N, C-alpha and C positions, 0 to 999 in steps of 0.2 A: 154538418153545420153545428156550430157551438150554440149554447143556449141563448147567448146574447143575440146572435144572428137570427135565431128562430123568433125571438121576441120582436126584433126589428121587422122581419118579414110579416109577422102577424099584424103589427100595427100599420104597416104599409097597405096590406090587403084590406084591412078594416076600413081604412079611409077610402078605399075603392068601392065599398058597399057590401062586402061579404059579411055574413052573420057569424055568430059564435059557432054554431054547429058546422057550417061550411068550412070555417077555418080549422076546427078540430079535425074534420075528415081530411082536409088538404095536407095538414102537417103531422097527422097521426099523433096527436096529443090529446090530453083530456081537456074538457071544456073549462075545467078550473084553471088549467094552465093558460088557456086563451084569455080568460078574464084577468089573470094576474099580469099577462103581457099588456093588455089594454089599460090596466091601472097604472103600471110603471114600466119604463123601458129597462130597468135593472132587475135581473132575476133575484129572487130572495136567496140569501145565503143558506147553505146546507146546515141544518141543525146538528150540533155535536151530540153524539150519543152520551147518555149518562155514564159516569165512571163506574167501572166494574167494582162491585163491593168485595172487600177482603175479609177473611175470617178474623184478621187482627183488629178490625174496626171495633169489635166488642171490648177489646182490652186496651185500646189507645188511651182512654181516660185514666185507667189504672197506671199505665206506664208514665203518663205525663205527671200524675200525682207523685209517683216515686221520684222522678227527676226533680220536681220542685222541692221535695223534702231534702234531697241531696244538697241543695244549695246551702243549707245551714248545717249540714253534717261535716265532721272532720274530713280533711282532704283524703286521708288514707283509709277512710271507712265509708266510702261512697259506693253506690251500686255499679257493678260492671254489667255488661250485656248478658253475660252468663248467669249472674245472680238474679237479674230480672227475669230471665227465661225460666230459671228453676222456680222462682216464687209464683210465676203465672201458672205453672203446672201444679204445684203442690197446694197453693192457696186459692186459686181461681179455676181449677179443673180445666185448664186449656188443653185442647187436643187438636191434632191435625195441622199444627203450625210449626214450621221448621225454625231452627235457631237462627239461620241466616236472615230470615224475614224479620225477626225481632231485632237482631243486631243492626240491620240496615236502618230500621226505623229509629232506634236509639241514637245511632250516629248522626242521623239527619235532624232529630228533634232536640237533642241536648243543647247544641249552640243556640237554637231559637229560644228555648226557655231561658237561657242565661241572658240573652239580649232583652227579652220581654221583662225579666226581673231587674234589669239595669245593672247586672253584674259585669258585663263586658260590652264594648261598643260593637256595632255591626261591622263585619269585614267588608269594607267598601274600598276598592282601589281608587286612588286619586291621580288623575292625569298630571304629569309633570312637564315643564318646559326646561330644556337644557341649552345653555348658551354654547356656541361653537368654541372648541378648544379649552373647555373648562373642566367638565366632569368626565369620569371614566369609572369602570368597574372591572374587578379581577376575580377569577375563580379557577379552581382545579376540578377536573372530572376524571373518573376512572374509565379506562378503555382497555380492551383486550386486543392484542396484536399478535399475529403469527410471525414471531421473530426467529429467523433462521430455522424454520420448521417446527418451532415450539410455541404453543400458546403462552403469552406472557402478559401479565397485568402491567400496564403503563399508565402514565398520568398526563392528561391533556391540560395544558395551561392556556387560558383565554384572557386576553386584554381587550376591552371593548370601549370605544368612545361613545358616549351617550347621544351626542348630537347627530353625527353622521351614521352611526351604527357600524363604522369600520372596526373590524375585529382582527386580531393577530393570534394565531394558534401555534402551539409548539408542544411536542410530545417528549417526555423524558422518562427514564427508568425509575425515578423516585419523585416524591413531592417534598423533599427536604429543602433546607434553606438554599443549597446550591442551585436547585432547579427553580426555586422561588425567585431568586435574584437574577439568574440567567435568563429566565423568561421575560422579565421586565426590561433587561438590557436589550434583548432581541426586539421586543415590542417598540421600545423607544427608537431603536435604529431604523426599523421599518417605517415607523410613523414620521421620523425626522424631527421629533420634538417631544416635549413633556407637557401634559395637561397643566394648566395654571390653577385649576381649582382642586376640589377634593376627589380622591380616588377611593372607592369603596372596597373594603376587604373583609374577609372572614377573620375569625380569631385564630389563625394558624400559629402553631408553635414557632414557625420560622420567623414570624414577625412579633408575636405577642408572647411575652413571658408569663403574664398574669392578668386576669380579668378582675377589675376592682368592683365588686358588688354588682348592682344593677345599672350602674352609670356607664357612660361612654369612655371613662378613663381606663387606660391600659398601661401596664409596665412593659415597655418594648424591649426586644432583643437588641444587644449592643450593635451587632453588625447591621441590623435593619435600620437602626437609628443613623449610623454612618452612611448607609446607602441613601436614605431619605435626604440627609443633609447634602450629599454629593449631587443629587439630581433636583433638589428643591421641591420634593413631593410633600403634599399635605394629605395625610391618611385619615379616612373616616371608617371606623370599625362598626360593623353591624352587630345587632344583638345576637346572642347565641340562639341556636335552634331554628325552627321553621319561621319564626317571626323575622329573624335576621335575613333569611333567604328572600323574603318578600321585599326587603329593602334594596336588594340588587337583582331584581327579577330579570332585567335585560340580559345580563351575562349568564344567569342561570338558564334562561331560555336558549341563549346562543350555544351553550355547552350541549344541550339536548339536540338542537337543530343540526349542529355540525356532526355530532356523533351518529345521528340517524341518517344523514344524507351523504356523508363522506366516508364513514368508517363501517358502512354496511354494503357488501359483506365484509367480514373481518379481513383487513389488509394483510398481505403476505410480503414481507420485506426481509432483507438480509441484515440490516442494521437500522438503528434509530436515525442515523444521518440520512439514509435513503428515504425513510418515512417523512422526515422533516422537509426534504426537498419536494416530495409530493405535496405536502401540506402548503408550502409556499405557492405552488401552482394552483392549488384549490382556492387559496385565499385570493389570488388574482382573479380567478373566475367568479368567485362570490362577490367581488366588488361590483360586478355588472348587474347584480340582482336589485330588485326594488323591495323595500320593506313595507308591507301593508299596502295602503293606498297612496303612498308617496308618489309625487310626480317625477322625481329624479332618482337615479341609481345611487348606491352607496359611494361609488367612486366620485360621482359628481358632487355630492355633499361633502365628501372628504377633501376634495380639491379646494373648496371654500373654507374648510376648517383648518387645514394644515398650516397656512401662514399665521394663524392665531396661536399656535402652540409655542411654548417657551423653547428657546434654543437648547441644544444638547451641550453639556460641559465639554471643554476641550480635552480633559484628562479621561483616560479609560479607567473604569472601575472593575477590578478583578473580582469576579463572583465566586471563584473557587476557594476552597479551604486549604490552608497550608499545613503540612506536616514535615518532620525532619527525622525519618527512620534511618536505621543502620542496615546496610546490606549484609546479610548473613553469608555463611560459607556455601550455601546452595545458590548464591547469586539471586536472592529473593528479598523483598521487603514486605513488611506486614503493615497494612493500613486498614483500620476498622475491621479487624478479625479476618481479613482476606489477604492472600499472598499474591504478589505480582513479581515477575522476573525483571531483571536489569542485566545489561552486559557484564560478562564475567570480569572485565577489567576494573570494576568498581567494588569488588568484594572487600568488605572491611571498612568501606568509606561511608560517611554520612551524606545522604543526598536530600534534596528538596523535592517534596511531592506536592503537586497542585491537584486537588480532588474536585472535579466538576460534576455536574449532574449526570453526564453520560460517559465521561472519559476521565482517565487519570494520566497526568503528565509527570515525568521524572526528570529532574535537572541536576547537573553536576557542574559547578563553576559557571552557572548561567547558560550552559549548553543543554539542549534537549537530548537526552540519551535513551528515553523509552516513552512509548505511548500505548496505553491499553484502554480497552472498553471497560467501563466501570462494572464491577461485580456487585449485585444487590444481595444475593443470598449470603449467609454467614458461613465462615470456615471454608471458603472456596479458593481456588487458585487459578491464575491465568498465566501461562508460560509461553513465551515467544521463542520459537526454535532458533531464530536468528541470534539470540543472545548467547547461545551455547555453542556456536559453530567453532570458535577458537579452541574450546576444550575438546570437542568431538574430533578435531583433527588428530589429537593425541590419544583419544580413547574412542576409536570408531566403533568398537563393539557395543558401546552404550546407546547408539542411535536407534536401532530397530525397536526396542521396547520402551523408549523414553516417553514420558507424559507430554513433553513439548511436541514431539512428532505426532502423537495422536490428536492433540488439540489443533495442530496445523492441518491435519487431514479433515477434521470436522469443520474447520473454518474455510476450507477450500483453498488454502495456500499451498498445500502439498497435494498435487493432483495425481490422477492415475497416470498421466504422462511422466511425472517424476518417478513413480514406482516402476513403470516399464523400463525407463532408461537406467534406473538403479539396478534392476535385475540383470539387464544385459551387461552393464559394466562390471558387476560382481562376477558374472560368469567368465568374463574375459580376463580380469585382473585379480580376482580373489576378493574375499569379503572386506578385508581391511583396506587395501588399495582402492577397490571399487567404491567403498563408502567415502574415502577421502576425496576421490574424484567428484562424487556427488556433492560433497560439502563445498568444493570450489564452485560448483554450479549454483548452489544455494546462496553463496556470497554475492552472486550477480544481482540478486534481488535488492541489494542495498543501493545500487546505483541505476537500476533499470526497472521499467514497469513490469508488473507480474505477467501480463499477457504476452509481452515480448519475449521474456525468458522462456515461458511455456512454448511459444512458437519456435524458439531456437532449439529447445530440447526435441520437439517433434520433428524439426528438419534434420537434426543430427540422427534421430532414430531411423528416419527414412533412408539415409545414406549409409547407415551402419557406423557412424563416427562415434567413438566412445572416449572422447576427450572434452574436457571442460573448455579448452580454448576454442574448439570448433563450435560449441554451444554459444559461447560469448559472441563470436563473429556472426553466427546465424541470428542471434537475438538482435544485434545491432542492425543487421540487414532488415529484419522484420520491423524495427523501429523506423528505419528510413522509408520503408514502404507504407507505413501507417500515415494516412493523411491528417489524423487528428493530432493536436499538440499533446506532447508528453508532459507528465507532471511527476516530479520526484515524490515518492511515497512518504518520505519522512518530513520533508520541508514544504511540500505542496508548491514547488516552484517549477517553472518550465525548464525542461532539460534539452540542451542542444538545439534551441530554437532562438531565432532572432526576437528581440524585444519589440513588441508592438507599441508604436508611439501614438499619442492622440492626434486627432485630425489637425489641431492647431499648431502642432510642432513638426517641423520639417527636418529630416536628417540631412546633414551636410554631405555625408558620404553618399547617400542615395542621390542627392542632387548632383554631385560631381559625376557619379557613374552614369546618370541618365544623359548628361551632356556629351559623353564620349561617343565617337563614331562607332557604328556596328562593326563587329569582327567578321570580315568576309573571307578570312583565310580558310582553306580546306582543312578538315581534321587530319592530323598526322596518322600514319600507319607504321606499325612495327614489323610488318611482314618482311621488309627488306633485310632485317637483321638476321633472318634465318639462313641467308647465304653464308654467314660466318660458320654455320655448322657443316657446310658441304665442303670438306677438304679431303684430298686424297690421302690414303693411309699408307705410311711407309711400311716396309717389310717388318714382320713381327720378330722381335728379338728380345731376349731377357737380359736384364742388367742386374748388377749386384746392388742390393739395397742394404744400407747399413742403418741401424737404429741404436741410438745411445742407450736405450733401455734394454736392448737384447744382448749387449756385450758387457762383460764385467772387466774393469781395468786390471791389467796384469802387471804386477810389480816385479822388477828385476832386482833381486836382493844382493847386496855386496857386504863387505866386512864393516863392523861397527863395534862400539864398546858399551857395556851396561854395568851398573853397580847397584846394590840395594838402596843405598842412600840416595843415589841419583834418581832411582825410580820414584821414591817418595817426593823428591823435589819437583820432578817433572810432572807428577800427578797434581800437586798443588798448583803449579804454574799453569797447567792446562785448564784447571777449574777457574782460575782468576782471569785467564785470557779467553775463556769460553771456547775451548777447542775440544769438543767431545770426541770426535773421531780419533784425534791424535792421542788423547788420554786412554782410549780403549785399545788402540792397536800398537802403541809405541813399543810395548814389551815384545810382542811377536815380531814386529819389524826389526827391533834391535837384535833379537836372537838370530833372525835370518841374516841381518847385516854382518854380525860377527862370524856366522858360519860361512858366509860367502865373501868375507873380507872386503866389505865396502869401505870407501874412504869417508871421511867426515862429511864432505860435500855431498857425496852420493846418499849417505844415510839421511842427512837433512833434507835433501831433495825428495827422497821417498816419503818422509814424514809429511812434508808440506803438500806433496801431490795427493797423498791419501786424504788429507783434510779437505783440500780443494775439491777433489772429485766427489767426496761424500756430500759436501755442501751443494755442489752443482746438482747432484742427484736429488737431494731433498728439495732444492728450489724447483726442479723440473716436476717433481711429484706434486708440489703445492700448486704450480701453474696448471698442471693437467687437472687437478681436482677443482681449482677455481674456474676452469673453462666450462665445467658443467656438461661434459660429454655423457650421453645416456648409457654408453657401453664402451668397452675397450676394443679398439680396432687399430691394427698396425699395417703398414704397407707390406711387410713381410708376409702377412696373412692373405693378401689379395691375390686371387687366382687370375693372372693375366691370360692364361690359356683359355679359361672359360668365357672371357669377354675379349675378343680380338679387336674390338673397336677402341679400346684403351691402349695407348702407346706407352710402353714401359719407359722409354727414353724421356718422354714428356713428363711423366710422373716423377722420374728421378731428378729431372731438372727443377721441378716445382718443390721437391723435398729439400733442396738447398736453400729455399726461402728468399731467394733474391727478389722475387716479385712482391714479397711482403716488405722488404727493405725499401722498394721503390713505391709502395703504396698502390699497386695495381690490383684490379679485381680478378676473380676467378669464377667462371660459370661452368657448372656441371649440369648438362642437359641430357635427359634420357628417360625411358620408361621405367616403371617400377621393377625392382629386382635386377637392375643392371649395375649396381655397385656405386651409385652416386653418394649415398650417405656414408658408405664404408670409406670411400676416398676422401670425403669431406672431413670425417672424424680423424682419419689417419694423417692427412696433411696438417690438420689443426694440432694433432699431438706432436708431429715433427716440429712445428713452429714453437710449441710450448717447450719442447726439449731444447730447442735452439735459443731459448731465452726470451721469446716474444710473449706478450700478454694476449691471450686468446679467450674468446667467449663464444660458446656454441649455444644457439637458441633456435627453436622452431619459429617460423614466420608468424603463425597464429598466436603463440605465446608472447612474442615481442609486441605484436599489435595490441593485445589485451593489456600488457603491462604499460604501454604508452597511454592507452585510454584511461586506465586507472590513475596513472600519474597526472594526466590532465585534469581529471575530476578532483584529485587531491591537491591541485595547484603546485605540483613539483615536477612538471614536465621538463622545464629547463635543466634541472639537476639530472633527470633521467637521461635526457639526450646527451648531456655533457659526459655522463658516465660511460655511455656506449661509444662516445667519440674518443675516449682515452684508450680503448683497446687497440693493440697493434693489428689484430685480425678478428673480424666478426664473421663467424660461420653461421649462415642463415639457411636452415634446412626447410624442405617442404614448401618452398615458395611456388605459388601457382596451383596448389592442390584445391583451393576453394576460393570463392568470391569474397573479397574484402569489402567491408562497408566503406563509405566515402570518408568518414572521419578517420577510421583506422588507416586507410591508404595514405591520406595526407600526413598523418603522424609518422608512418614508416618512411615516407619521402623525406621528412625532416631529418631522420637519422642518417639516411643515405647521403643527403646533402651535407650534413656535418662531417662525413668521412670522405667526401669527394676529393680525389687526387691527393689525399693526405694520409689515409690509412686504408688498408686493404679490406675488401668484403668478398667473401667466398659464399656462393649460393648454390643450392642444389634444387632443381626443378624438374618435374615430369612433363612440363609443357614447353613447346618451342616458343620462341619470342612472339610469334604471331598469335599464339594462344593466350598470351598474358592479358589480352583485352578482356578475357572472362574474369580475371582476378582483379584488374584495375579497370573499372568500367568507364572512367573518364579518359577519353583518348589522349589528351595532351599530357595528363599526368602519367599515363602508361608510357608514352613516348619518352618523356623526361627520365623515368626510372630506367628503362631499357638503355637509353643513351648513356647514362652514367655507369651502368654495370658492364657495358661492353667496350667502353673507351679504354684502350691499352690493356684489354683483358685477355687472359688465357681462357679460351672457350673449348671445352671438351665435350664431344657428343658420345655418350656411353652406349648409344644404340637402343634397340628395341627388344632384343632377346633377353629374357629373364633367366639368369643362371640359377636362381632359386627354383624356377619351374623345371629347368633341365635336371637339377639334382633330384627333385621330387619324382620326375619321370624315370630317372635311373633307378631310384629306390624301388619304385613300383615294378619296374621290369625285373629287378633282382628277386623281389619277394613274390612276384606274380607267377 
């Protein structure tokens, strides 16, 4: 029972007739307590114990006297706590009292004595009323952030409306003018308006160039004046020091509250942008809190205050500072003692730099060419590996030890997956060619998301594919499988995705498509085309194969005439008529004609035939070089005995190029090692020797080239260029799955050449297996139908003659 309850019970039993002693025994209390309960229903409050005496009490009068004397002493010759402590010991024999005790008493007593003497008013806070949408406060605070694994001192910007308590926070790497202005632009954007009254500020150098005496007058920075004029701000500058901090105590307390509640423990982020995204979420959560004993939350008060803010100006204010440096020979620029890289194409040019609080943007002809995170420490450098890829193609040996590569590793852009694939490709192709192949992979990061390229490299590693084209196709497959929308890393725009329209806008295309009847047709199948591969093989016989490159023209020399003067005239005429072969050989041909007694007509015919044959040879060499064959292969080198599935008569007929003249396709189907690529290259070479324009390309390379052309808005020119070749040799079709976009672009090339120009393909899959390459059934059926119409289809079988040669070599050496 509480003491009040005991008193109530005593008074109740007393009215029933019990005496003092009986009540004391019943409730186990003293008779005095019974009498107190009968005198008053309220128990007497407990008496406070007297304060414990301090040893300093004997010296307090001395200390007070010293502090009063200091009121009239010069400001720089007044007693400090240490001096008072020393005087108490030497002059008043003080013992057993610590310095901290004396220091605490002096710190508490000195302001009281000043107030008692009338030297300063008492520090009494005065409650203020703030109208909605009128007043605000701004401040910066230091915070420590674990940025990319390193403790970094950053700066927290806070903008707080005084009526609702709505606060906007943002962290930057510096507290300079760029961060000062950028924080306000962000705050005004979030708030949706500008306060109509005064905004309280410290005397930061970003805004104030000079404080004029003890007044409120300030000499403002020029950019700050322009900024205030742009947004219509009215600035109120607080007094310097602690007194000024009390004039904007709301935002001072908000800095501490946010730092204690949201930045403890120390946040670990990879970038300032990531931290600011978290801060935006925290601000939204803090809007639901209530300040003090308010009846409504911050969000509810701000909903009433927001319509009263002044509207934002229509024009955007650029907060960054502009520089115009020159790109040096290392493809770097120097901005505020720090060096940043730019693409090598701009060496020697003057570029425009926009320096913001946390990033640096580089422009050339109004185009963004580089973006870097801002460096705060002096004499540092930030190099982007992507800016040096064009140079590294010519100097691959410079990549392993480059600073740009090391910074890319530290930033997580060059991952262990990149290193693993690089090691494998260097083992296969050598250091130089392997590094060049890696550079082609790194170029994919310009148009594709980083995680998709890494996924493509990992997929290529799993299957042992050491080609950049395979990585590109696997990366696009990963992008198609990703349900999240992609964003271009440089421009921040969606890539390869349909534009999302607002709810109040209806797409006419979508409306028309929704009104169409459903497609109930069964999906097509290409399995039926495999019957084209099942043909009876005629008896094996060898045929004579002739190649223009294997035979040299034989000149039958007859009688002719030569003279020294005629030789000089003929040499001069050949130079004017641009007949190099005739100029080089006419002396030998003339001597042979004189010896063999050729007629004039015979001699002239030999000269012209030599010139024409040499020109035809050089044209054929140029056509073969332009075709881009990866290696030299001729039909005379093909071993028909090792592969009995290939009919020499059929190949001999194809070598005459009649099928190219008619624009018919050619399909070479068979397993690896059966001679498909050999025949494809050899027949392409025969076509080039016959005067046809030929182009050899791997299917994966062609698809990647088409995708890059579409990204660069030159797809029409690229398809038209491939449409002008007389023969397109497409190798390794069906080796891997193509992404939907690449397959559609490849179909456009085949459609451009349909029944007009020939296409020769080599594939290790039967037509029924092409559904793994082209996953859309109707597209697959359309491609197979075009490639098999009027086509010469050759099944090279399943027995690898390379395997047979390897087994034979092992049996010999075994």
